[in-house]
C-alpha positions as a printed Julia matrix, in Angstrom:
185×3 Matrix{Float64}:
   3.04  -48.48  88.34
   1.72  -51.79  87.0
   3.23  -51.09  83.6
   6.72  -50.61  85.07
   6.47  -53.66  87.31
   5.34  -55.85  84.43
   8.0   -54.46  82.11
  10.75  -54.84  84.71
   9.82  -58.4   85.66
   9.39  -59.64  82.09
  12.69  -58.06  81.03
  14.35  -59.43  84.17
  13.36  -62.99  83.32
  14.51  -62.51  79.74
  17.85  -61.0   80.88
  18.47  -63.88  83.29
  18.08  -66.27  80.35
  20.45  -64.12  78.25
  23.0   -64.13  81.09
  22.76  -67.9   81.4
  23.35  -68.19  77.64
  26.39  -65.92  78.03
  27.65  -68.16  80.83
  27.11  -71.2   78.65
  28.7   -69.85  75.43
  31.58  -67.79  76.85
  34.16  -68.23  79.62
  32.23  -65.73  81.74
  31.13  -67.46  84.93
  27.57  -66.44  85.68
  26.05  -69.19  87.84
  23.75  -68.01  90.63
  24.97  -64.48  90.05
  22.63  -64.44  87.07
  19.8   -63.35  89.36
  21.55  -60.26  90.74
  23.25  -59.56  87.41
  19.82  -59.81  85.78
  18.47  -57.14  88.13
  21.42  -54.89  87.32
  21.22  -55.57  83.58
  17.47  -54.9   83.59
  17.84  -51.62  85.46
  20.63  -50.53  83.13
  18.6   -51.55  80.08
  15.46  -49.69  81.13
  16.89  -46.49  82.61
  20.58  -46.01  81.73
  20.86  -47.48  78.22
  18.52  -44.89  76.62
  20.48  -42.03  78.23
  23.86  -43.33  77.1
  22.54  -44.09  73.62
  21.07  -40.6   73.29
  24.38  -39.06  74.41
  26.35  -41.04  71.81
  23.71  -40.33  69.15
  24.02  -36.58  69.7
  27.81  -36.8   69.53
  27.67  -38.79  66.28
  24.99  -36.54  64.77
  27.43  -33.63  64.64
  29.44  -35.29  61.9
  26.65  -37.3   60.25
  26.65  -35.08  57.15
  30.25  -36.06  56.36
  29.49  -39.81  56.15
  27.96  -41.95  53.44
  24.87  -44.06  54.12
  27.01  -47.12  54.7
  29.33  -45.14  56.94
  26.38  -43.86  58.94
  25.03  -47.41  59.37
  28.47  -48.56  60.55
  28.68  -45.7   63.05
  25.17  -46.47  64.34
  26.04  -50.16  64.7
  29.26  -49.3   66.5
  27.38  -46.99  68.87
  24.88  -49.71  69.73
  27.76  -52.12  70.38
  29.55  -49.59  72.6
  26.37  -49.08  74.63
  26.01  -52.86  75.05
  29.71  -53.09  76.01
  29.31  -50.39  78.67
  26.18  -52.09  80.02
  28.08  -55.41  80.18
  31.09  -53.86  81.94
  28.88  -52.19  84.57
  26.92  -55.42  85.04
  30.14  -57.37  85.59
  31.51  -54.71  87.95
  28.37  -54.61  90.12
  27.56  -58.33  90.21
  29.29  -61.59  90.99
  29.88  -62.44  87.33
  33.53  -63.22  86.66
  35.06  -62.79  83.24
  38.05  -64.6   81.79
  39.75  -63.47  78.62
  39.5   -60.16  76.85
  37.78  -61.17  73.61
  35.61  -64.0   74.89
  34.81  -62.31  78.18
  34.34  -58.67  77.22
  33.68  -58.45  73.48
  31.54  -61.51  72.78
  28.95  -61.08  75.6
  27.82  -57.63  74.34
  27.11  -59.25  70.96
  24.96  -61.85  72.73
  23.26  -59.04  74.69
  22.55  -57.22  71.4
  21.0   -60.35  69.95
  18.94  -60.7   73.13
  17.78  -57.07  72.89
  16.76  -57.62  69.26
  14.79  -60.74  70.17
  13.13  -59.02  73.12
  12.21  -56.01  70.96
  10.51  -58.38  68.53
   8.45  -60.15  71.2
   8.13  -57.57  74.0
   4.48  -56.67  73.38
   3.37  -60.29  73.66
   5.64  -61.02  76.64
   4.49  -57.92  78.51
   0.87  -58.7   77.62
   1.13  -62.19  79.1
   3.04  -60.88  82.12
   0.38  -58.21  82.61
  -2.35  -60.85  82.53
  -0.45  -62.9   85.14
   0.05  -59.76  87.25
  -3.67  -59.0   87.07
  -4.55  -62.57  87.98
  -2.16  -62.46  90.96
  -3.48  -59.14  92.24
  -7.12  -59.9   91.43
  -7.66  -56.91  89.14
  -9.35  -56.9   85.75
  -7.3   -56.86  82.56
  -8.16  -54.02  80.19
  -6.44  -52.32  77.31
  -4.63  -53.43  74.18
  -1.69  -54.9   76.09
  -3.91  -57.48  77.74
  -3.29  -60.94  76.37
  -6.44  -62.57  75.1
  -8.67  -59.73  76.25
 -12.06  -59.56  74.65
 -13.31  -56.42  72.99
 -14.9   -53.92  75.39
 -16.78  -52.11  72.59
 -20.56  -52.46  72.53
 -21.91  -54.56  69.71
 -23.23  -51.56  67.72
 -19.82  -49.91  67.73
 -18.16  -53.21  66.85
 -20.53  -53.67  63.91
 -19.86  -50.1   62.73
 -16.15  -50.7   62.98
 -16.43  -53.87  60.92
 -18.47  -52.08  58.24
 -15.86  -49.32  58.12
 -13.1   -51.87  57.67
 -14.98  -53.42  54.74
 -15.49  -50.28  52.64
 -13.49  -47.58  54.42
 -16.55  -45.43  55.14
 -17.93  -44.41  58.49
 -21.68  -44.7   59.15
 -22.09  -40.95  58.69
 -20.22  -40.97  55.36
 -22.3   -43.93  54.2
 -25.54  -42.08  55.18
 -24.42  -38.93  53.34
 -23.68  -40.94  50.18
 -27.1   -42.62  50.43
 -28.8   -39.21  50.75
 -26.76  -37.9   47.82
 -27.97  -40.82  45.7
 -31.63  -40.09  46.58
 -31.45  -36.44  45.4
């Protein structure tokens, strides 16, 4: 549950920023609707986008053997844009965002959303790690696991030392002991 809450809230904040950028760079009027539109965009991004993308991928995979590598990359890029366009249209339809102009209002915002998705994909582990740490601090629970931001190692010192030795020469303690015994024979 915590994982989904942290993921949803961190993506929500990021999507609100993306929507405000869309409102700033395009004639789409976002304003205070950015909060509700952010909730819709986040829900679509987490749960609906993968389903739509998988559907389009399976449709495109039927004819993938007939395309060149460049053609396949173009088709994949087009599919990603179509998914972003559908997500934008549903977000506009279900929120108070108003759009003016066909190109600037419907074709440019999905490009900005795609750029936002790419940026979020690059930084999502760190963002979710920090959000998880804030969530843990707010609820009073301990932070554990690799997603925890700034978490210290929970391994005992003997295991940590063995791990460091293994990183240095690539051998586990048992392999090192076997080689030592082999050398004594």
